[in-house]
Structures are given as structure tokens and as C-alpha cells.
N, C-alpha and C positions, 0 to 999 in steps of 0.2 A: 202870708204866703211865703214859702221858702223857695229860693231860686239858686240852683247850682251855678257857680261861675268859674270853677277851676277843679281839675282832677289831676292826681299824680299816682304813680305806681311805685311802691317801695319794694325792692327785691332784696332778700337776704342771700348773699353770695358767700360760698365757702371757698376760701383761698388760704394759702400758706404765707406765713410771715418770713422774715429774714432767717430765722432759726429753723425753719421747716415745720413749725407748729401750726396746726389748723387755726384759722381765725375767721369769724363771721363778720362780714361788713355789709353795710346798707348801700345800695345803689338806687338812686331816685330817677325815675323817668318822669320829668315834670311836664305839665301842660298837655296831658293826653285829653282826648275828647271827653266831654262830660256825659255823653250818651253811649259810652263804651259798653258793649254787652260782655257777658262772661266768656262766651266763645271767642270774641275778638281779643279779650285780655289774654286768654290762654294762647292764642296764636301769636300775639305780640311777645309774650314771655318765651315761647318756644323759638321764635325768630331771634330774639336777643341772646338766648342760650347758645345759638350756633356761632355768635360773633365773639364770645369770650371763652377762654380756656378753663373756666371755673364752673362749678355747678351751682344752680339756683336752688336753695333749700325751701324758700317760702316767698310768697308775694302777697301784698296787701294794697287794695285800692283805697286811696284817701280822697274824699270829695269835700270840697269847701263850698259853703253856701252862705247866703245872707238872707235876712228876713226883710221883705219889702212891704 
């Protein structure tokens, strides 16, 4: 049996470096609920987007599990 014990969301954020060149960086939202639905994840990403001056280009849900 597999049991989820941890989830994170990795966001790809487009920002500019010191020279004004575009750069893609990862932002990790760690320890999100393991039962997060797709709709809730979308809402979370949209809410996070309003807090930062950069655009989110992609998102990935990473779930960690172990076999019991």
C-alpha cells in the first residue's frame, strides 16, 4: 500500500536578472495538503501570482509517498 505523506508545488517564475535578461527560476511552495484538488491548486497559483511582480509560466505538483 502506498501512502502520501508530503506534497509541494514547484512554480516556474519568469523574472529578469541584473542585466535585464529574462531568467526562469523555481519557487517551491512546500508542505501543501496531500489531498489538494486541481481546482484548489489553480486557485493557490492565482493567489500567489497576485503577490509577486513576475509571471508564473508553469506549475508542477510533486507528491512524496512511501510504501507501508
